C-alpha positions, 0 to 999 in steps of 0.5 A: 676641336684639339681640346675635346679630344684631349678631354675625350682620350682622359676619360677613355684612359680613367675609364680603361684603367679604373674600372670602378665597379659601384653597387647599392647596398640593401644591407649597409643602404648605401652605395659602395664601391666593389671593384677598382683596377688601379691604386686605390688610396681612398680610406674609410673608417666603416668596414663590413664585418659580415660576409655574404656567402657566410649564411647561416646554414653554411655556419650552423654545420660548424657550430653543431657540435657547440650547441649539441653539447649545450643547447643554451650556449649564449649568442655572444660566445657564438659570435666570438667563436665564428670570429675565431674560425671565420675571420668575421663577425657575424650580426647577432641575427645571423647568429641567432638564426644560425642557432636555430639552424644548429638546434635543428640538425641533432634534434629536429624541428619544433614542428617534428617535435610536436607531432611526435608528441602523441607517439611519445604518449603511447610509448610511454604508457605502452612501456611503462603501464599504468602510466597516467597521460590525459590531453585536451586538443583542439582543430583549427582551419584556416579559410580557404585551405583544402588540407585537413584541419590542424590538431593543437594540444591545449593541455596535457597531463602525466603521471609515471606509475613508480611515482604514484606507487611511491607516493603511498609510502610517503608523507600525505603532503604534496607542493604544488607549483607552476612556472612559464614556458618560453622559446617558440612554444608558451604555456604553463609548466605545473608540477606537483612534488612530494617527500619522503622521510628524509626530506628528499623532494621527488617529482609526482605530476606534471601538466602543461596548461595554457596559462596559470588561470583558475580554469587551468589549475581546476583541470590539473588538480583534478586528475591529480585528486583522480589518480594520484592523491585520493586519500583523505586529509591531503596537505598541499603546499603552495605560494601565494597565487591567487588563481590556486587559492580560488581553485581550492576554495571553490572545491 
């Protein structure tokens, strides 16, 4: 009986003195000792390098000046800056999410920019008279949605009037090329470059299409020929793109 009372007293003293707080971490997938009142002599080589309250929204307002000055700033540079300011090494995923939120503060979100696109087109044609802008869109509605269908931009072609007017004084030579777009909205940017007598290059037309196919090139060259380069005997310089060569041979 006395032995049982002694063991009970030891248990009560241990519980009152240490009062450990242990919980399971969903981030690190292990049990972690959060708090202990007594002297903790255990050592571990695993140290948390992140802070639960240092979320991406808080950090975004502190690095907004960095991404505004240099929107292409590398993630590793942001991680180093966060370590210097806050004393914690955040994960790559959190740093990437933070950068996206910081970009939205001065520049707005991708969705907002997309919604302003039609306004930009109208404004450009209003202030730069005779600027050519042609686009093709479609609508999409998911099953069960009560809202109006979403408008999806498929292609857009534009050429500023000053560039079109200057072309008549340059050589009848244009260079056509395309490059892939990355980030959230993909596609292909098609461009036409002109050259003056001093071998200086100037942009002539632009277009964004779904991808670099024969169908996309035909749509682009149709507006190029109709609004910008109607003169005969036009020389086109291009790289060895199969889709573009097939388009020119079929016209």
